[in-house]
C-alpha positions in Angstrom: -0.1 0.0 -0.2 0.8 3.4 -0.7 0.3 6.9 1.7 -0.2 10.0 -0.3 -1.9 12.8 1.2 -3.7 10.7 3.6 -4.9 8.3 0.5 -4.1 4.9 1.0 -4.5 2.5 -1.8 -4.3 -1.5 -2.2 -4.1 -3.5 -5.2 -5.6 -6.8 -4.3 -4.9 -9.9 -6.5 -8.9 -11.3 -7.0 -8.1 -14.6 -6.8 -8.2 -15.8 -10.3 -5.4 -16.6 -12.9 -4.8 -12.8 -13.2 -5.9 -9.6 -11.9 -5.7 -7.2 -9.3 -7.9 -4.9 -7.7 -7.3 -1.1 -7.1 -9.1 0.3 -3.8 -8.8 3.4 -2.6 -8.3 5.6 -5.7 -10.9 8.0 -7.8 -9.5 8.7 -11.4 -11.3 11.5 -11.7 -8.7 13.6 -9.2 -5.2 14.1 -10.0 -3.2 10.9 -10.5 0.8 12.0 -8.9 3.6 10.2 -11.1 4.9 7.6 -8.2 0.9 6.1 -8.1 0.8 5.6 -11.9 4.4 3.7 -11.3 3.3 1.6 -8.7 -0.3 1.0 -11.4 2.4 0.0 -14.5 4.4 -2.4 -11.9 1.6 -4.0 -10.7 -0.5 -4.4 -14.1 3.0 -6.3 -15.0 2.6 -8.4 -11.9 -0.8 -8.7 -12.2 -1.7 -9.1 -15.9 -4.6 -6.7 -15.8 -6.5 -4.2 -13.1 -9.7 -3.5 -11.9 -10.2 -0.1 -11.0 -14.6 -0.5 -10.2 -16.9 2.7 -10.0 -15.3 5.2 -11.5 -17.6 8.4 -13.0 -14.6 9.6 -15.3 -15.3 12.2 -18.2 -13.1 12.0 -21.0 -10.1 14.3 -20.1 -10.0 12.3 -16.0 -9.9 9.4 -18.6 -7.2 10.8 -20.3 -5.5 12.2 -17.6 -5.1 9.2 -15.5 -4.0 7.3 -18.4 -1.1 9.3 -19.9 2.5 9.0 -18.1 
């Protein structure tokens, strides 16, 4: 888990053959570079990431996925 500005983000294995469930993040707010790096590493480890219940605009989607 990583603590940034009182934000706790956890990436938990889904229990399936692959996948990690990301908890504690809202992608409609800016995502810091160190957290994006953690997502890249977690995607490498788990093959895919699941981030549920996100209310994204087109702009926030692009911002959260760009490096």
